[in-house]
N, C-alpha and C positions, 0 to 999 in steps of 0.2 A: 618646270623644274620638279623633279620627283624627290620625295622624301626618302631617306635611307631608313634602314631598320631601326637604328638607334634613335633617329628623330621621331619615328612613329611611336616608339616606346615612351619617349619623353612627352609626347603630345598626349598619349593615353594616361600617363601618370599625372600630368597637369589637370586633365579633365576629371580624373578620379579625386584628386585632392580638392578641387573646387566644388565638386558635387558633395563630397563627404563633409564639407564645412557647413552646408546648409542645415538648419535645424529641422526643417520639414523632412529631410531625408534621414537625418540621424535619429530622430525620435518618432516621426510619423510612419515611416516605412516598417520598422519593427512592430509598431502597434497594429498596423493594418494586417501584417502577416500573422500576428498573434490572434487577432479577431477572426480572420478567415480560417486559420488552422484550428482555432478553438471550436468554431461552428462544425467543422468536419469531425473533430474529436467527440463533441457532444452527440452528434448524430450516431456515431458508433456505440457510445455508451448507452444511449436510449434504446438502440436496436438490441443490444445485449439484454437490457432490462426486460423488454417485451418478449424476447425470445425465451428467457428463463421463467417468465411469469406463467407461461403455458405449462410448465412442468408441474405436475401434481405431486403431493406428498404420498407417503406409503400409509395405507390403512393399518389398523391394529391387527387384523387377520393376516394380511400379507406379511407384516413384520414377524408374527408368530410362525408363519410358514418358513421364513428365512432363518428362524432360530433366535430371534431377538425377543426375549421374554422379560417383561417388567412385572415382578412379583408383587411389589407394593406401590401404592400411589403415594406420592410425596405431596404433602400440603404445607402451607406456610406455617400453620400452627404446630404441626409435628416437628418441623425443622427448628422452630423457635424453642419448643420444649427440650429438644436435644441439646441445644446451645445453652439453655438455662442450667442443665445438669452438669456442664463442664465446670471445672474448678479453675478459674482464671487468676486466682490470687497466688497459687502455688505452682510455679512452673520453672523449668530449667532451660537455659539457653544452650542449644546444641549447635556447634559450628559444623557446617557442611564441608566436605572436601573441596579443595580448589582444583581446577583442571590441571595445574602443573604439579600437584602433590599426588602421592600415591595414597590409597585408602588405608593408611596405617591404623588409624583409630578404629575404623570399622573392622579391620582384621583382628585387632586385639580382643574384641568383645566376643 
């Protein structure tokens, strides 16, 4: 006796529902897929890391040839002295324009 098309679909549906009720399939299979997929993903990330670690930076002379000039050297002490000179007690809150508003306040000035 051969099964009809509808009977085969019902059989496959019953098998799927029975298998999907098992906790090892519902929770274990996604975990295993995540672990195996994660290992492949980590391999790609580490490959990118090592690939770009071989890239060297630009020296000061090369930067000057390209037109990048740094006139003054900034130190932490100099930046702190500039911040100490600022008057932080007297300030005015200025509202910036919103994306949906036109720049009316800026145009008035």
